[in-house]
Each structure stands twice: as C-alpha cells, then as structure tokens.
N, C-alpha and C positions, 0 to 999 in steps of 0.2 A: 331228815334226812328222807328222800323215800326208797324202796327197793332198789329202787333202779342206780342209785348212785351210790348207796350202798354195795351194793355189786361192784362197783365199778372201783370204790375206795378200797377195797379189800385189792386189786388186782394192782394197785398202782401201790398199797404199802410193799407187796413182796417186788416190785420192780427196784424200788431205790436202793436197794444194799447193790441189786446189779450193776444200776448206772452209775453208781461213784466209782465202780473200775473199768466202766466203760469207757474204750478211746473215744467215742464219738462226744462223750462227756465233757473228756479234755480236766479233769479235776486235777492232775497232777501240772498243765501247764496252768491252772488256775494259781494254784501254790508258787510256782514261778514269777507269776505276774505277767505270763505270754496269752493268757487265754483273750480269746477275741468273738465278737458274737460275730453270729453270720453275716458274709457279705451287705446280703440286702438291709438287714437292721444298720452295719456300719455304716451304709451309705446313705441313710435316710434318718435316724435319731437326733443326731448331732450333738453336741459337746450336752455333759450330763453334769460338770461341775460346780455343785453352789445348789443344785438343784436336790429337792424332795421329792421322791419318786416312789410313786405303786407299784410293784409287782404284782399280777392277779397271775392264778395260778403258776405259780414259782416254781413247782416240784420242789428239789433239794435246792434250789439257789442257788447256781452257778453261775444264772444271767444275772442276778439279782447282785451278787457279787463282784461280778464283774462291771456292774456300774457303781460299786460301791470303790474301787479302786481307780475309778475315775474321778473322782471326790464327790458322787451323787450320796445324799442320805436314803437309805433304801428301808423300804418296809413290803416284804415278800408276805402273801398269803397262799396257804394252798390246804386244802381238804384234807389231807393224809397227815395223820401223826406221823409214824415214820420217817416220811419230809421232811417236816419242820422240822423234829428232832435233828438227825443230819443237817439240816442247813444250819440251825444253832450251834449245833457242834464245830462244823467247816468255818462260821465267821469267826469263832471264837479261835481256834486254833492258829487262822490267819491274821488275827486283832483287827478285825474289818469290824466297823460300825454297822450293823445290820439288826431291823426288829424282824422278827418271822413270827408270822401270827397262825395258831389251826381253826382253820374253820370254811365251813361251804361259802362259798361266793355272794352266793343271794342276800348273808348275813354281815355281808361284812362291814354293813353301815352300822352296826349294833355293835362289831369287835376293832375297828379302829377307828383312830382321830384324824383327821386330814385340816387340811387341804391339801393336796400336792398339786407341783409343777406340773408333773409329768404322771400318767399310768400306763403302763407298759403291760401287752400280753400276746406273746409269741410262739408258734407251731404248736399244734396240737391242743389247742384250748377249746375251742366255741362245739367241736363234735358233742363235746362231754355235757355241752349246757342244751336245755331244754326250750327256753324262754331267755332270746335276744335283745328286746326290748329291755326285759329287768335288767340284762346284763350292761347294755348301754348305760341305760341308765345308772347304774351302779358307780361305772365308771365318768360320768357326768357330776354324781355327787361327790365324789371325792376332787373335782377338778378345781383349782382355785379360778378367778376369772383372768381369761388370758392362757390359763393353763391346757395341757394336749393330751389326746389321749392316740399313743403308738399300738397297732395292732399288723402284726404279720402271720400268715397260715396258709395252709396245704388251700389251694383255690378252689371252690363249689364243682368247678367242673371236673375237678383230675380226682375227685372223688367217688366219682361215679364207674372209672375203670376199675376192671376184675385184677385184683393185685395178686392172686395165687398163683398156685404155683402150677398149675393147669395151662392158665393164663400165659404163663413166661412160655409155655410150648409149643402157642400159637407160631403159625408163619411171621418170621420178622414185618415191622409196620403194621400187623394187625393186632385192635383191640377191641375189646367187648366189653358191656357192661355188668356191674352186677346191683350197683343198687340207685337207688333215684335220684333226679339233682333236685326236686324240691322235697321238702319237707314233709314231715306228718305228727299229726299231737303223740304218736306213740315213738319210740325211738326203735333202731333196728337193733337185734340182738345177736352176738357173734361168740361162736367158742374156740379158744386158742391159747393154749398152753405156753406159750411163746412170748418173744421180747424184742421188739425194733433193734433193739441197741447191743444187744447181747446173744449166744446159744441159751443162754438158761432156759428153764423151764420153772412154769408156776404151778400152786397148787388151783390157785385161784383160774379160774375160764372164761367166767362168762364175763362180758362186757354187755353195754348198752351206749350206742351212740346215735347224736341228733343230724339229722341233713339241713344244712341252711342254704340257700342259695344267695347268689350277690343282691340280688332285691330286699334280701330279708337282713342282711350286713349293713346297707345303705340306710334302709328304711329304720332300722334301729338307731343307728347311731343320730342320722338326723332326725329322729323323732325323741330323741333324749336334748336336744338341743345345743347339740355341735354341728359346728361348719367344718368342711374337709377343706384340708388344706391341699393334699393331694390324694388320689387312689392309683394306685400303680400294681397290673399286672407283668408276671416274672414266668419266665419258660423254665425258671429254674427252682428247685424247694433245698429244703435244708436236710432232707433225708430220702433214703430212697424206695417213696411212696411205690412205686409198681418195678416189675423185675426188669423191665425193658429200659430203666431209667440208669445211666452212664454216672461215673464222677466227672463233676467239672474244676475249672478251678476255683479255689477258696473252697476246697471241701464242701461242693454242693451237687447235687444232682442236677441232671439232665435229659434231653433225648436223643438217642444215637446220629452220627453222621448218617445221612440219609435217608431218616424217618422226613417226613412230610404229613400234613403240616403241625408245624410246630405248635402244639395248645398248650396254653396256660397251666402252669403246675402250683403255682403260690400268688398270690395277692397281700397286696401291704397297703395302710390311710395310714393319714395324721389326722385327727381332725382337732379343731380348738375349740374352747368355751368361750363363748362371746363375752367381752369386758376387759 
C-alpha cells in the first residue's frame, strides 16, 4: 500500500467508532431490522435473496448486513482493520451470516474466493482509488457469467463545486469550483480534522483523493467486458455534499427550491457480465 492510501486508511480507522453511533449510519435501525438502503439503491438493486454478494469498500458493514437481512450471502471487503473488526462484531451480535475481509481492493482477487452474483459498491468509494480500469476489472473478475455490478456514488460533476464554509456564504444560487473535473495521475491532498457524519475531530487530517470523470467510469466498466443495463443521473445524493443542499424525502439531499438549474448530484449504474 502506498503512502497515499496509508494516510487515507489512518483517517478511516479513526472514523469507524464515530460512525457506529452516528444517526446517518442507522445502526440501531439495523439492530431492529428496519434499516434500509438509500432510495436510489432501493429502487435499482432488486431482490437479493439467495444471491452471493460481494460488497467492495464496505466500511463497517452496515449495507452489507442490510443485504444479509434480505437473504443474501454477503462478503464485505475494506482496507480499514478497525472497520472490518467492527463489521465482524456487528454481524455476530445480530446473528447474521457475513464474511468480512481486511485488504486493499486491488489485492482482492488474492484475498477472496468467488464467484458472485452481484458486486455492490456505493457512496464515497472511487474518489479513494487511483486506477479505475483495475477497479472495474476486479469487479468483473468476481462476477459469475450473467452476474451484475451495481454502483452508486457522487456524480463527478458534483465534486467540482466548492463545499467549504466560505462557499456556503455566497449569494443564493451561486456556486464556485474548487476541484477539476478531469483526473490526474497524482491525487489531490486535503487537510481536514472533521467527519462528514458526526461532530467528531480526528488526529489524522491528511487525506488524498482522485478525480474520475463520467467517461473514465464508463470506459473502465466497458473495458472490463461488462455491458451496461442502465446508467442513471440523479438530482439527489445520500449525504450533504454541498452546504447549499437541503434534506429531501428518504433522507437524501437535493437542491433547494428556487435553485436552477438542478445539476446532477449522483450517478448509478448496473452492468452485467456476458454469459
């Protein structure tokens, strides 16, 4: 693991304990059997009962265990030791079948036995990855013939807008860019001791992210030999990516009333392995 991803892992190791108690992660609802995926995934992923599912970049396994509660046989992968430790403990507490593996995504073929009916990855994932062709190839590697790869995340266009406090004070309807749309070989460095899901502060502050355009995503997936069933763009997203966004139905965030135009905030797709 290189220095970039090592720094990212330190941050995510710290965030796990804060996220277990964060309202947005809904662990108590998971314990009651009432936790749901976000509306975008709920409307697109379909029935998973009886399926073998691989959840890439699973964090501490909430979405993995939602699928397990629905009858899927789930394997989760994450690079954070603390996240995997927590996911295993949560699965044991809830009496749910789930295998959780610690490791870097790019090493997954050496860590996990397949194949799977569904590979699943959502919300805040590919910005932490430098190489999308290898990412898509990893997903394809694990799919059975006819298996599906489901993805939902922030729209690459939404990530160019400035999310800072100063941007929040701009006149209504005014957006300014902070990051480029097109990616580069080297990642962008960020200094932040905060947490998007809680008021916690972390000791680890330096993280690194990579930009990926829509064409990067599409070309990586098609280049891995997968066929798109759909690709959707949405004017909502699962978290408050920008200060101007307001809560919408289903615990999503969207543009406030009177804001125009309604630019894309998230992107999702389903792609199938031939056969």
